[in-house]
Phi, psi and omega in degrees: 000324180288325186269327187242346185076014187206149177262012171221056195289151169271109188259021174284349174216168184274258183053056181287153175277145184235136173275136182229028188297319183295331179291329185252023184298331183251020184290138177272358178289127195296323180299313174301304188299311180300318178294319181287323178297328180278004181094004183278179178227160173244125181238155182224159168248112185268119184255113180304129178058025181297324182298325183273329187284317191245126176289164177298323180292328178287329177281332183267329188207359186265210189302315187289317176304313181298323178298322178295317176299320176299333180280350180110001182279153181275351178185181181233089172294134175217156178229123175257136176254107180282169184302321179278009179089354183289151176256147183215135160093019183278078179270331175183112184262028180266139184221176175229155182304311185304323177292316183281340174291315178296315182289331177300306181293325183294315184285330176297321178292320180300324189259002178069038182271349185268128174274103188286351180266354182266145176244119181241117176241139176216160175252131178253118188231178175062038170302145170291148176297316188232164169224156184276123173270108189289330184289316183262003175056046182204165175274149177222155186290131179294318176257288172199159189279019181244002177287138180285139175281157176297133179300343179283345186250020185295330188288333174222094180289338184292339180241019180288152175275150177266150174271078184223164181202151174235151162252132185238131183235115178051043179084001177246132173286116184253351182188167177181169181184174179202165168271142185262156178292137178228016174241135181298315184294326176288327180288324179295319178296320181291318179302315184292329178293330181264010169098021178243098186282155173300325177220158181300139180243157175306136185281170176248354177248153175225148180224146177261133179235092187068242177259001178271143177236122187240154177268138179250118186300134180277352179234140174283141183278138184290325179291323178294322185272319186228033184296321177303320183292310181301322180295314181298317177299321185287342177285337180119084180271148179293147180287129182286125179092030175298145177312310181234132181288344180287343179281343186239344182282159182289324182233078182295151187257153178277179179291346177264020178062029178249145180269118183292335183278310186260355182061027180270148003273148187231171180293146188259138179296128179309323178296324173305311180296321175295321180296331181264008173066026170274138183276140173248120182260133177278146177289000000 
């Protein structure tokens, strides 16, 4: 995300994103100052020979500007470094990853930087378990609340990495997966982090029913919503992602593909074959 602005980057070309927060640390421009004071950062997409390639009109209201708007940006701040070192166009150099990711791909296509004969495949791992929902002011599962956390991060699950992965081909996510939680106590902790508590807690809302006033719980109860899953895990679920499936299946097979418990496969009774309309030929 820091380098490409995307968790499914096209790595057939460079154009990496660069953080320039330190350069504008003392800027009097309000957008810069407010962003940095609020814990934000300032990042740029540096385009070689961009000052010559793209006109001001393209940056202010043309194709590149429109790409930024499509990504959700309110505008497109830009800065041109001219041959004599002069600066031009610094209206607001604040950016977001989504905008720079989109512009990175658009500009790479415009400049012919992508080798379309090349195949770039990469694995993306160590996804964070949770992300902050600014609107609801709470943590929520980045993927879903059933993804297993990295065992190294069990002490603080709120900042844990997930045992999840994506496969990316030329900037397109073509597959992915994760290991699932198989222990009740871990699942309960994850559910509580996203606002689903193990038991009902005092609510923050109240409603009047005649003369009575009752409290409405602000959190969903885990038992009411996922009790069946927690019960199943409590009974003993096999570990997801075991090294060998033979270690966790109820009736493991031998190397000759036979079940040591049921002794399957075995000979079939001729009557069963007739019942299934299978023809029996005599030798």
